[in-house]
C-alpha positions in Angstrom: 0.3 -0.2 -0.2 0.8 3.7 -0.5 2.4 5.6 2.1 3.8 4.9 5.2 2.2 4.2 8.8 1.5 8.0 9.2 0.5 8.6 5.8 -3.1 7.6 4.6 -3.4 5.4 1.9 -4.1 6.8 -1.5 -6.9 6.3 -4.3 -6.8 7.6 -7.4 -8.9 8.2 -10.5 -8.2 9.2 -13.4 -10.6 11.1 -15.9 -12.9 14.4 -16.9 -14.0 15.9 -14.4 -18.2 15.4 -15.4 -21.3 14.0 -13.8 -21.1 10.5 -15.8 -17.4 9.7 -14.5 -19.2 9.6 -10.9 -16.6 11.6 -8.9 -19.0 13.0 -6.3 -19.9 8.9 -5.8 -16.1 8.2 -5.0 -16.1 11.5 -2.5 -19.0 10.0 -0.9 -17.3 6.5 -1.0 -13.8 8.6 0.4 -16.2 9.6 3.2 -17.0 6.4 4.4 -13.5 5.2 4.7 -11.5 7.5 7.3 -8.0 7.9 7.5 -8.0 7.1 3.2 -6.9 10.2 1.0 -7.9 10.2 -2.9 -6.2 12.4 -5.6 -8.6 13.4 -8.6 -6.7 13.5 -11.7 -8.0 15.2 -14.9 -9.8 18.6 -15.7 -13.7 19.7 -16.3 -14.6 19.2 -19.2 -16.2 22.5 -21.3 -19.5 23.4 -19.9 -19.1 21.1 -16.1 -17.7 23.6 -14.3 -20.3 23.9 -11.9 -19.6 20.1 -11.2 -16.0 20.7 -10.6 -17.1 23.8 -8.0 -19.5 21.6 -6.8 -16.8 18.8 -6.1 -14.5 21.1 -4.5 -17.1 22.3 -2.4 -17.9 18.8 -1.2 -13.9 17.6 -0.5 -14.0 21.3 1.7 -16.9 19.5 4.1 -15.9 18.0 7.4 -15.5 14.7 6.2 -13.4 14.9 4.0 -11.3 18.0 4.2 -8.1 17.9 4.3 -8.3 14.1 2.2 -8.6 15.5 -1.5 -6.2 16.8 -3.9 -7.7 18.1 -7.0 -4.8 17.5 -9.4 -5.9 18.4 -12.7 -4.5 17.1 -15.9 -1.4 15.3 -15.1 1.4 13.1 -16.6 -0.3 9.7 -15.4 3.2 7.9 -14.3 3.2 10.5 -11.9 0.3 9.3 -9.6 -0.3 5.7 -11.0 3.1 4.3 -8.6 1.5 6.5 -5.1 -1.5 5.3 -5.6 -2.9 1.7 -3.6 -5.5 1.7 -5.7 -7.7 3.3 -9.1 -11.1 4.1 -9.1 -13.5 4.1 -12.2 -16.9 5.4 -11.0 -18.4 5.5 -13.8 -22.8 5.9 -13.1 -23.0 5.2 -17.2 -21.1 2.4 -19.2 -18.7 3.5 -21.0 -17.0 1.1 -24.3 -13.7 1.3 -23.8 -12.5 3.3 -20.7 -9.1 4.0 -20.9 -7.5 5.5 -17.7 -8.8 1.5 -16.4 -6.4 -0.4 -19.3 -3.6 2.6 -18.2 -4.2 1.5 -14.4 -4.2 -2.6 -15.3 -1.2 -1.7 -17.7 0.6 0.1 -14.8 -0.3 -3.3 -12.3 -2.5 -0.6 -10.3 -5.4 -2.6 -8.6 -8.9 -1.1 -10.4 -11.8 -0.8 -8.7 -14.6 -0.2 -11.1 -18.8 -0.1 -12.0 -20.1 -2.9 -13.0 -20.7 -2.6 -16.8 -19.8 -1.2 -20.0 -16.0 -2.2 -20.7 -15.2 -2.0 -17.1 -16.5 -5.0 -16.7 -15.1 -7.1 -19.2 -11.9 -6.0 -18.5 -12.0 -6.3 -14.5 -13.7 -9.9 -15.0 -12.5 -12.8 -13.6 -10.3 -11.3 -10.7 -8.5 -8.9 -13.2 -10.2 -6.4 -10.7 -13.2 -5.3 -8.7 -16.6 -4.3 -9.5 -19.3 -2.2 -7.6 -22.7 -1.5 -8.4 -23.3 1.8 -10.1 -23.7 5.1 -8.4 -23.2 3.0 -5.1 -20.9 4.7 -2.7 -21.3 2.4 0.0 -20.4 -0.5 -1.8 -17.8 1.3 -3.8 -16.6 2.4 0.2 -16.8 -1.1 1.0 -14.7 -2.3 -1.8 -12.2 0.3 -1.4 -11.4 -0.6 2.3 -11.5 -4.3 1.9 -9.6 -3.7 -1.0 -6.5 -1.6 1.1 -6.7 -4.3 3.9 -5.8 -6.8 2.1 -2.2 -6.3 0.2 -2.0 -9.9 -0.7 -5.2 -9.5 -3.1 -4.6 -6.0 -4.2 -0.7 -7.7 -5.9 -2.8 -11.0 -7.6 -5.2 -8.5 -8.8 -2.6 -6.2 -9.8 -0.7 -9.2 -11.6 -3.9 -10.6 -13.1 -4.6 -7.1 -14.3 -1.2 -6.5 -15.9 -1.1 -9.7 -17.7 -4.7 -9.5 -18.8 -3.6 -5.8 -20.2 -0.4 -7.3 -22.1 -2.1 -10.1 -23.9 -5.6 -8.8 -24.6 -5.4 -4.9 -25.1 -1.7 -4.2 -26.2 -2.1 -2.6 -29.1 -0.2 -5.0 -30.8 -2.8 -7.5 -30.5 -6.2 -4.6 -31.1 -5.0 -2.7 -34.1 -4.7 -6.4 -36.2 -8.0 -7.5 -34.8 -9.5 -4.1 -35.8 -8.3 -4.0 -39.2 -9.2 -7.4 -39.6 -12.8 -6.6 -38.4 -13.0 -3.7 -40.7 -11.9 -5.0 -43.7 -13.8 -8.2 -43.1 -17.0 -8.2 -45.6 
């Protein structure tokens, strides 16, 4: 787990700040996880400035104050190594959430909502799936995973192997070309 005995474990999310990415759900989950911090990497999409403001206001309430860091746009390699786990809290299904694949490839365990591409990517032990829009279930999954370093290591190993064998561009690009040229 990231951190030392006097430093809280850190959970992260890689996603544009927009309601369908579920950062508000993640903040409610973190509020239920004492001693856990969260880093939110990504900027507001055009037109989502009010959502970003609401997230900042929520983060400043007593139950979260000092435990939330908004990073804006960052080089992913700077943050993935310091997170104990990553979260994809999307409330709507995504066909292929790139942030999930990036975390998997980096060997970072991922907790994601059980729909869309994330559900496919993380099946079979490559991650943890929770119901969309459910901060209670997300908090339970975060707490359980942070408390079990062996499980985090196993998930990370399974996820990295899956990303390498099933989602590497050397595999996916030829398959895409073949699918597009068949007819």
